[in-house]
C-alpha positions in Angstrom: 9.1 -18.4 11.5 5.9 -17.8 9.5 5.6 -19.1 5.8 5.7 -17.1 2.8 2.0 -17.4 2.5 1.5 -16.4 6.3 3.7 -13.5 5.6 1.7 -12.4 2.5 -1.8 -12.9 4.6 -0.6 -10.8 7.3 0.4 -7.8 4.9 -2.9 -8.0 3.5 -4.6 -7.8 6.7 -2.1 -4.8 7.5 -3.5 -3.1 4.4 -7.0 -4.0 5.5 -6.6 -2.2 8.9 -4.7 0.7 8.0 -4.8 1.4 4.4 -0.9 1.0 4.5 0.2 1.0 0.8 3.7 -0.4 1.7 1.8 -3.6 3.1 0.3 -3.9 -0.2 3.5 -3.4 -2.0 4.8 -6.2 0.0 2.1 -8.6 -0.4 2.6 -8.1 -4.3 6.0 -8.9 -3.9 5.7 -11.9 -1.9 3.1 -13.6 -4.3 5.3 -12.8 -7.3 8.3 -14.5 -5.3 6.4 -17.5 -4.3 7.8 -20.5 -6.1 5.3 -22.3 -8.1 6.6 -25.8 -6.9 8.3 -26.9 -4.0 11.8 -27.1 -5.7 11.3 -23.6 -7.3 11.5 -25.0 -10.7 8.7 -24.7 -13.4 5.3 -25.2 -11.6 3.1 -28.0 -11.1 -0.4 -27.2 -11.5 -1.4 -27.3 -7.9 1.3 -24.9 -6.9 0.6 -22.7 -10.0 -3.2 -22.7 -9.0 -2.3 -21.9 -5.2 0.0 -18.9 -6.7 -3.1 -18.0 -8.8 -5.6 -17.7 -6.0 -3.0 -15.9 -4.0 -2.6 -13.0 -6.9 -6.5 -12.9 -7.0 -6.7 -12.2 -3.1 -4.2 -9.3 -3.6 -6.3 -7.7 -6.6 -9.6 -8.4 -4.6 -8.2 -6.6 -1.4 -7.3 -3.7 -3.7 -11.0 -3.7 -5.0 -12.1 -3.3 -1.2 -10.6 0.2 -1.2 -10.4 1.5 -4.7 -12.6 4.0 -5.9 -13.0 3.2 -9.6 -14.7 7.0 -10.0 -11.6 8.8 -8.6 -10.7 11.5 -10.9 -7.1 12.7 -10.1 -8.0 15.8 -12.1 -10.4 16.6 -9.2 -7.9 18.2 -6.7 -8.9 18.7 -3.2 -8.8 22.2 -1.5 -5.7 22.9 0.1 -7.1 25.8 2.3 -10.5 25.6 3.9 -12.8 28.8 3.5 -14.2 30.1 6.6 -17.9 31.0 6.4 -18.1 34.0 3.7 -20.3 36.3 6.0 -16.9 36.6 8.1 -14.9 38.2 5.3 -11.7 36.2 6.4 -9.2 34.7 3.9 -8.9 30.8 3.3 -6.8 29.5 5.8 -7.3 31.7 8.5 -6.5 30.1 12.2 -10.0 29.2 13.8 -9.0 31.0 16.8 -9.5 34.3 14.7 -13.0 33.5 14.6 -15.0 34.8 17.6 -18.3 33.4 17.1 -18.4 29.8 18.4 -20.9 28.6 15.9 -18.9 29.9 12.7 -15.9 28.6 14.3 -17.1 25.1 14.8 -18.4 25.0 11.1 -15.1 26.3 9.7 -13.4 23.6 11.9 -15.5 21.4 10.3 -15.1 22.2 7.1 -11.2 22.2 8.0 -11.5 18.5 9.1 -13.4 17.5 6.0 -10.9 19.0 3.5 -8.2 17.2 5.4 -9.9 14.2 5.2 -10.4 14.7 1.5 -6.8 15.6 0.8 -5.7 12.1 2.8 -8.2 10.3 0.6 -7.2 11.7 -2.9 -3.5 11.1 -1.9 -4.5 7.5 -0.9 -6.5 6.8 -3.9 -3.9 8.3 -6.1 -1.2 6.0 -5.1 -3.7 3.1 -4.7 -4.5 3.4 -8.5 -0.8 3.4 -9.0 -0.4 0.1 -7.0 -3.3 -1.3 -8.7 -1.9 -0.8 -12.4 1.4 -1.9 -11.3 0.2 -5.3 -9.5 -2.4 -5.8 -12.3 0.3 -5.7 -14.9 2.3 -8.2 -12.7 -0.3 -10.5 -12.6 -0.9 -10.1 -16.3 2.9 -11.4 -16.6 2.1 -14.3 -14.3 -0.9 -15.7 -16.4 0.3 -14.7 -20.1 1.7 -18.1 -20.6 -1.6 -20.0 -19.6 -4.1 -17.7 -21.5 -3.2 -19.7 -24.7 -3.9 -23.0 -23.3 -7.8 -23.7 -23.3 -7.9 -25.7 -20.2 -5.6 -23.5 -18.0 -7.6 -20.2 -19.5 -10.9 -22.2 -18.0 -9.2 -22.5 -14.9 -8.1 -19.0 -14.5 -11.4 -17.6 -15.4 -13.1 -20.1 -13.0 -10.9 -18.9 -10.1 -11.4 -15.2 -11.2 -15.2 -16.0 -10.7 -14.6 -17.7 -7.4 -12.2 -15.3 -5.7 -13.0 -11.9 -7.2 -16.0 -10.1 -6.0 -15.9 -6.7 -7.9 -17.7 -6.9 -11.4 -15.5 -4.1 -12.8 -12.4 -6.3 -11.9 -13.8 -9.3 -13.2 -14.5 -7.6 -16.5 -11.1 -6.2 -16.5 -9.4 -9.5 -15.9 -11.6 -10.9 -18.8 -10.4 -8.4 -21.1 -6.4 -8.9 -20.0 -6.9 -12.5 -20.7 -8.4 -11.9 -24.1 -5.5 -9.3 -24.8 -3.0 -12.0 -23.8 -4.5 -14.8 -25.8 -3.5 -12.6 -29.0 
């Protein structure tokens, strides 16, 4: 039977392969539920550091797919427009277009719009999951941010695990907020 850490990494791989947000949520649940010591009691430093690194791996995986310029107000088109010179309404069945070049162009526009809608839905939900998991990570590190040595360790792990500069800055601001 796979260990909890192996299950977590498997969920992250599943998210990487298929953009499956349930796998990402499950990875977050698994890292949150991971005991900080073998006995499940208050964490020893090595177990707590290991859990910190796993949290950061989850956040880093989000960054691989998160579009930070995503605008939820920029809604994708629900129906595709056929070439205007045809005078046909949006969403018309491609078989109604007799010109093969125009039909191909319209089918390409339909596919492009479908992919935009799919990506919009994914990004909208991924941003929600990101907000949730970042907040849960904040709760995990909250008690340590007020201890200078622990804070240095957290910042060091962020620098070594997190690749995205925006995420590094965001987590730095989170630590500063938690220290107050």
